N, C-alpha and C positions, 0 to 999 in steps of 0.2 A: 959602448957602455952598457951589457945587456940587464932591462930591467927586470923583475918575477916580479910574478901575478899580484893588483894588490889582495889582501885580505879583504873575507866575506862581512862587514858591517852591517848592521842593522838602517836601515837609508834614512831615522833623524836620528837625531839627537835629540835623549832624551835629561842627559844628564845639563846641573846649571853651574857654568862658568861663571864663580867663585875670581873674586882677581887671588886669592891665594892658588886652588888650579890651574888658569887663568896663565899665572906669570908658571907656572908650571908646563901644562903643555904647550904653552909658546916658544922657551926657552928647549923644547926638548926638538921642536922642529925647531929651531934654527940649529940646532948642531945635527939631522939632517937634514936639510937643505947644506950645510958648510962639507960636511958630506960625499953630496954629495954633486954641488956645483965646483965641492972644491977652494969654493971663495966668497969670501960678507955677496951677500943677498939685498935688498930691496924689496919690499914687498907693502904696499902700502894696502891700509889696513882704519877702518869706517865704521862708524856703526856702534852698537849699544858694545861694544868690546874696546872699542874707545873711552867709553861713563863707564866704564870700569876700572878700567885702569886709570881713569889715572884722575890726581889726588885730588884736585878741583870740585872733583863730578861727584862726589860718596855716595850723590841719597840711591844711584844702583844698586843694588845689591850684587842681582847676573845678569845672566842671557844667554841663551841659545843654541849661541851662535858667536861668528868670524868673520862680517861681512869686511872678504878684498877686494879690490881689483883684480883681477886678472887681462883684462888687454894688451892696458900695458904693459905688466911680466911679463909674459908669451912675447912682448914683442923687441924688446932691450933685448932680453935674452937671447931671445935666435939674436937681433943682432950681433951678440956678441958670440957669436962660435956654442950656441948648444940648438939645436935642432926641436932637440929632444924633450925641450926646458919643459912643456902644458907636459910632460910626460914623468917628467922628474917632481915636477910641485905637485902634482897631483900623488904621487907616488908616499912623497915626502908624506901630508896629509893626513892621508891610509894609514901609513905604520902608525902614527901617532897619534888618530882615534883608535886604534887599535892596539894600543898601550893603555892606552887610556880606558879604555872602555868606551866610545863616542859615536856619534849617529858620523854611519858619512856625511853630513850635509853641517860635522861640527863649526867647519873651517866654506864658505861656497863664498861665489861670485854674483848670480842671485839678483847682486842692485850695479850688477854692470848693464842692464837693458835696461836700464832709469840716466846713465850717466853718461853725459855727451864723447860723441866716438874723434878718437883721437886716440892716434897711436905709438902718440908719447908720454910717457909720461911731465910735465911740468909740474912742481909745488910752487908752493907761493905758503909758507910757511908761516901762520898767528899764531903765539899760543900759549892757549887757552887762557892761563893765567895772567893775564898781563887785560885776560879780554872784559867788557865789561855784558850782562845781560840788565835789558830790562824789561 
């Protein structure tokens, strides 16, 4: 698969990502990823975007970015036969940013440096709607 050059984007995203816009943006990204990988992909998202999108956490109106776990994604999809998984993902992110006039960092892996070093994604899901916050 030959990848085209990424579109030119502003470095920083200054567009507030509201629930409505995030839903549209992530839907667009999902479609691009499906076309690129020819399959549904798993991408672990965390941070402010989760708080904006989760119905039980409606106190936050917007976020400036979407944090995701990059290392495990690349490792998982390289093992599934996509040696260019990182480039495909980054291209889909850039194309979505261009379509919605977002900055290049609208979706980023900056928090990966603070995460434990792991090459496999192992999830234990705790539904927030059933969790007590004291």
